[in-house]
C-alpha angles and dihedrals in degrees: 000000000000120000131202116262095247137015137195132204110249093197089235112115097205093048098044119187126345134194110286094244095051121101129225110214142153115264093239092065092060104031143025115247121204131174112215120235095185110117134187098281140125116210131177116253094028127106122258112252140162120241126222099212140190095274092050089059097037095055101036134060092199129037108221134178095248093065119113102246124188119260116237142133133254140180120257089252092053091048092050092047102042106029111132119247132186110273096030118132118212121198135184107252099188137020145160089248125062094220094052092070118116097008103168137216127185121227105227101190144012116277125204099199107012115102136183112268135214121292090035137101118216115212120191113189125217097248092210090061108027137024112231093224090050089052089051090054090047089058089048089057113098089212092060099031093054092077091060093053094051090048093052113105132199145082111232092012127027125216137187118216124226088240093055092048096044092049095046115129118242133176115233124198122193110289092248090056090047090056091050091049092049092050092050095046092046089056097042097044091047088053092049093044090052090053091048091049090050092052092045089053089050090052090050091052091047091052090048090050090049092051092047093051093050093049093046096049099044093048102035103025130222098287110084090192095055115127110251135211134196110263091204089231117111096210092047103043119182125358133186110289095233094053123100124225115206141152113274093239091065092059105031143030112248123197136162116224121233096184108121135188098282140126116207132178115256095026127108123257113254141164119241125219098211140190095273092050089058098037095055100036133059090197128039104222134177093252094067117107104240124194119257115234142135133254140182121255089253092053092047092050092047103041107028112127129242135188108278097031116132119212124200135188105247099188138020145160089247124063094220094052092071118116098008102170135216130183124229109230105180145036115256118161091192095050114091136179112264134216121290090036136102118216116211119189113189122218112256117249089015108060126016116218094223092050090048090052092054091044092054090046091062113104093221092054095040090053092078090061094050095052090048093052113105132199145083112233092012127028125216137188118216124226087239093056093048095043092049096046117122118259127192112221121193121182112290096254090051091050088053092049091049092050092049092047094049093044089057099038096046091045089057092050093044089053090054090049091049092051091048090049091050090050090052091050091051091049091051091049090050091048092051093046093046093052092047095048094046100046093047093050101250090126127037109222099160094113097034120117099185113157 
């Protein structure tokens, strides 16, 4: 790691020392700062424009012409004032989350009819003093960005004032050094982003492989030489000849919980297994943090969970989040099934809970629940639809073998996904740290040619 030849103390704890020839100045002395007032409206008499909005900035580092901007209208004054130009930096000026304040995006080219939308600040650097892309990287730096987060005010929604943004402190190298820094960071971040994209693609392929293995095994079995028969169901195809196909209600008890997140006097203390516990976990284990609530003796008797139970999400805002399953792995008399969930208890000696979990995890089986879900803004599955869904039933020993195989195979794939995710997190941390160290002068990259 190469350092600059000389440093000076800036007197700012969170910035530390900077190269001796760098300046510390307020943003307003090197750029114009404007808060947009153009909202998502269409009014007669105004000109048609496209709006660069909060989500465009939040999800993109660079604003480019090919993006799908919102259609709206604006007055000639608004267009003149907020039209995007190459070199502009847009930042989120308010958000529901404290750490989403001052997320930046760089405007890569001039736009004729795209203007800065509401909830954003538009910063136009003085090109003789500061390079727009360098300013973008400054905002990406946690050392610089921290001051915006502590200045944000609010309770349910946080906002940054024009004063706080305009008076923010930034470190400014000579313009020639800024250009060298930008060139280096463009190359390095592109390299890191390519590695992240590659690992994300690998995770996607692993998840697809996992889903394909589950579907194949629970519908075709483990014996590739098994004699097959036509199921008579288009989306299911052929199944092993010796397997049964019955409605779920003939092999399991199905009930929908009505126990909500409440605490009432006179009821017993319980723990609720809720929607999020099922949605985010394949297996319900003792280490999960369950919600504290109360329930009546009747509710406890009816909805307490046992080993082998399978829980499913019975309603959701998204169509493809219907009937997400989870398997109950332990006995807990005080743990009961919560609202928004279906509780399925398989018949002993007929249907194994772990096999049923894997069966309901298969995309081809789960499809029947999704098409039965009804609703507009929220989708729901009826008890009738779930109870009358088709269930493939191999012999008990074969169910056990399938469950053991899928436990092992999916665990191997999940481990690969976890390691890839950890690698991505480390790459993102390195990217963030590298930007911060370079733009605040902790590393000298002016003569670097890394590609």
